[in-house]
C-alpha positions in Angstrom: -132.6 259.1 -17.6 -130.9 262.1 -19.0 -132.5 264.5 -16.6 -131.5 262.9 -13.7 -127.6 264.1 -13.4 -129.5 267.6 -13.8 -131.9 266.9 -10.5 -128.8 265.6 -8.7 -126.9 268.8 -9.6 -129.3 270.7 -8.6 -130.1 269.0 -5.3 -126.0 269.1 -4.6 -126.1 272.9 -4.9 -129.0 273.3 -2.8 -127.1 271.5 -0.3 -124.2 273.6 -0.4 -125.2 277.1 -0.9 -127.1 277.1 2.3 -123.8 276.9 4.1 -122.3 279.1 1.8 -125.3 281.7 2.9 -124.8 280.9 6.5 -120.8 282.0 6.5 -121.8 285.1 4.8 -124.3 285.8 7.6 -127.5 285.1 6.0 -129.9 283.2 7.8 -133.3 281.9 7.2 -136.4 282.6 9.1 -137.3 280.1 11.5 -140.9 279.3 11.8 -142.6 277.9 15.0 -144.6 275.1 13.1 -143.4 271.5 13.1 -142.3 272.2 9.5 -140.4 275.4 10.0 -138.4 273.9 13.3 -137.6 270.8 10.9 -136.3 273.3 8.3 -134.6 275.2 11.0 -133.5 271.9 12.4 -132.0 270.8 8.8 -130.2 274.3 8.0 -128.1 274.5 11.2 -127.4 270.4 10.4 -126.1 271.4 6.9 -123.9 274.3 8.3 -122.7 272.2 10.8 -121.5 269.7 8.0 -120.5 272.2 5.9 -116.8 272.2 6.8 -116.8 268.6 6.9 -117.9 268.5 3.1 -115.3 271.0 2.4 -112.8 268.8 3.7 -114.0 265.8 2.2 -114.0 267.9 -1.2 -110.4 268.8 -0.6 -109.1 265.3 0.0 -110.9 263.9 -3.1 -109.8 266.6 -5.6 -106.1 266.8 -4.7 -105.6 263.1 -4.2 -106.9 262.9 -7.7 -104.4 265.7 -8.8 -101.7 263.9 -7.0 -102.3 259.8 -7.6 -103.4 259.7 -11.4 -100.2 261.5 -12.8 -97.9 259.8 -9.7 -99.8 256.2 -10.9 -98.8 257.1 -14.7 -94.7 256.9 -13.3 -95.1 253.9 -11.4 -96.7 252.4 -14.1 -93.5 253.3 -16.0 -91.6 251.6 -13.2 -93.3 248.5 -13.2 -92.8 248.1 -17.0 -89.1 249.3 -16.6 -86.5 247.1 -18.5 -84.6 246.9 -15.1 -85.2 244.3 -12.9 -84.3 246.1 -9.8 -86.9 249.3 -10.4 -89.7 246.8 -11.3 -88.9 244.7 -8.1 -89.2 247.6 -6.3 -92.3 248.7 -8.1 -94.1 245.6 -7.6 -93.5 245.6 -3.6 -94.7 248.8 -3.5 -98.1 248.4 -5.4 -98.3 245.1 -3.8 -98.2 246.9 -0.3 -100.5 249.8 -1.1 -102.6 247.1 -2.6 -102.6 244.7 0.2 -102.9 246.4 3.6 -105.6 248.5 4.8 -105.7 252.4 3.7 -106.7 253.3 7.2 -103.3 251.7 8.5 -101.3 253.6 5.6 -102.6 256.7 6.9 -101.8 255.9 10.1 -98.3 255.4 9.0 -97.8 258.4 7.0 -98.9 260.5 9.9 -96.9 258.8 13.2 -93.9 257.6 10.8 -92.0 260.8 10.8 -92.0 260.8 14.6 -91.2 256.9 15.1 -88.8 256.9 12.2 -87.0 260.4 12.0 -87.7 261.7 15.5 -89.7 264.6 13.9 -92.4 267.0 15.4 -95.6 266.3 14.0 -98.4 268.7 14.7 -102.2 268.9 14.3 -101.7 271.0 11.2 -99.8 268.1 9.3 -103.3 265.8 9.9 -104.6 266.9 6.6 -101.5 266.7 4.7 -100.7 263.2 5.4 -104.9 262.0 4.6 -104.1 263.6 0.8 -100.2 262.0 1.1 -101.8 258.7 2.2 -104.4 258.5 -0.2 -102.6 259.9 -3.3 -99.4 256.7 -2.5 -102.8 254.2 -2.0 -104.9 255.3 -5.2 -101.4 255.8 -7.5 -100.9 251.9 -6.8 -104.4 251.0 -8.1 -104.1 253.2 -11.0 -100.6 252.3 -11.9 -102.2 248.4 -12.5 -105.3 250.1 -14.5 -102.7 252.6 -16.5 -100.6 248.9 -17.5 -103.6 247.0 -18.5 -104.6 249.8 -20.7 -101.2 250.0 -22.1 -101.2 246.4 -22.6 -104.3 246.2 -24.1 -103.0 247.8 -27.1 -102.2 245.6 -30.0 -98.7 245.2 -31.1 -99.4 245.7 -34.7 -99.5 249.2 -33.6 -96.2 249.5 -31.9 -94.5 247.6 -35.4 -97.0 250.4 -37.5 -95.1 252.9 -35.6 -91.8 251.7 -36.6 -92.3 251.5 -39.9 -93.7 255.4 -39.8 -90.7 256.1 -38.0 -91.8 257.3 -34.5 -90.0 257.4 -31.7 -90.7 255.8 -28.3 -92.6 259.1 -27.1 -94.4 259.3 -30.3 -95.4 256.2 -30.4 -97.0 256.5 -26.7 -98.1 259.9 -27.2 -100.0 259.5 -30.5 -100.5 256.0 -30.7 -100.6 254.4 -27.1 -101.9 256.8 -24.8 -105.1 257.7 -26.8 -106.1 254.3 -26.8 -104.9 253.6 -23.1 -107.5 256.1 -21.8 -110.4 254.8 -24.0 -109.6 251.2 -22.3 -109.0 252.7 -18.8 -111.8 255.0 -18.3 -114.3 252.5 -16.8 -112.2 251.3 -14.2 -110.6 254.4 -13.4 -114.3 255.3 -12.7 -115.0 252.5 -10.3 -111.8 253.8 -8.2 -112.7 257.4 -8.4 -116.4 256.4 -7.1 -114.5 254.5 -4.4 -112.4 257.4 -3.5 -115.3 259.8 -3.0 -116.5 257.3 -0.5 -113.3 256.5 0.9 -112.8 260.2 2.2 -114.8 259.1 5.4 -111.5 257.1 6.5 -109.9 260.5 7.5 -111.5 260.6 10.6 -108.9 257.9 11.5 -106.5 261.2 11.7 -109.3 263.0 13.4 -109.3 264.9 10.4 -113.4 266.7 10.5 -114.6 265.3 7.3 -118.3 265.3 6.9 -119.0 261.9 7.6 -117.2 262.2 11.4 -119.0 265.4 12.2 -122.2 263.4 11.0 -121.6 261.2 13.3 -120.9 263.5 16.5 -124.8 264.7 15.4 -126.0 261.2 15.4 -124.2 261.0 19.3 -125.3 264.4 20.5 -129.0 264.5 19.3 -129.5 260.7 19.3 -130.9 261.3 16.1 -129.9 258.9 12.8 -130.9 262.0 10.2 -127.4 263.6 9.8 -125.9 260.0 8.8 -128.7 260.2 5.9 -127.8 263.8 5.2 -124.0 262.4 4.9 -125.3 259.7 2.9 -127.5 261.7 0.8 -124.3 264.1 -0.3 -121.9 261.1 -1.0 -124.9 259.6 -3.3 -124.9 263.3 -5.2 -121.3 263.6 -5.4 -120.9 259.8 -6.9 -123.8 260.6 -9.6 -122.3 263.8 -10.9 -118.8 262.0 -11.0 -120.4 259.1 -12.6 -122.2 261.2 -15.1 -119.0 263.3 -16.0 -116.9 260.0 -16.5 -119.6 258.9 -18.9 -119.5 261.5 -21.2 -115.8 261.1 -21.2 -116.0 257.5 -22.2 -118.3 258.7 -25.0 -116.0 260.8 -26.7 -113.5 258.6 -26.2 -115.5 255.6 -28.4 -114.5 257.4 -31.4 -111.3 256.0 -31.5 -113.1 252.5 -31.9 -114.2 253.3 -35.4 
């Protein structure tokens, strides 16, 4: 079982390296046999999907970078003592979780033009994707964070008061470490879902990998490009699961 992530990493790198070599002008020698023709075709397919792979990775990375800290801010607002702030945050979370992500992406892209009269260029498509994904996943992360915070026993708060900790010290030294341990499994689920959701970028005509794979299928009348795209998502999620599993094991020392 321990060797599976290593094999996944090797396969994942094996898919990305040919695209990198091709971008550098290094091409493999095509053979005349059926096997050689297949590998030649497979190479060309990987090169074609490589730009989509990069866009999928960019959407994933930037969504994680923006949505996780934003989710923590939303969590604080959700638990605010000010009723207005709490109600506004509840409404935001309800809208983000209760409407399709594809619809939210369309609103983020077309909203500036329809509501504010701003001119939207094609360069804004990727930014709109990242903004839409970040706003959506921040709502989910906020609720996960809130459940993690509320899972901390009240006795720990009382003990921190006895020790003379401030609210900031209590959160950073007592609440936050325990919250992280509680939220790793649900956060892992959301991260895995995000990897697959990056395919929704096609709604804004962003050339992510899955949309390029569908174009290849329509052009060649061959379903193999979809299997290649599926392999990428599977290997990517396998690596994410392995990394989050390692993090969860590190967090276990808080339970002892």
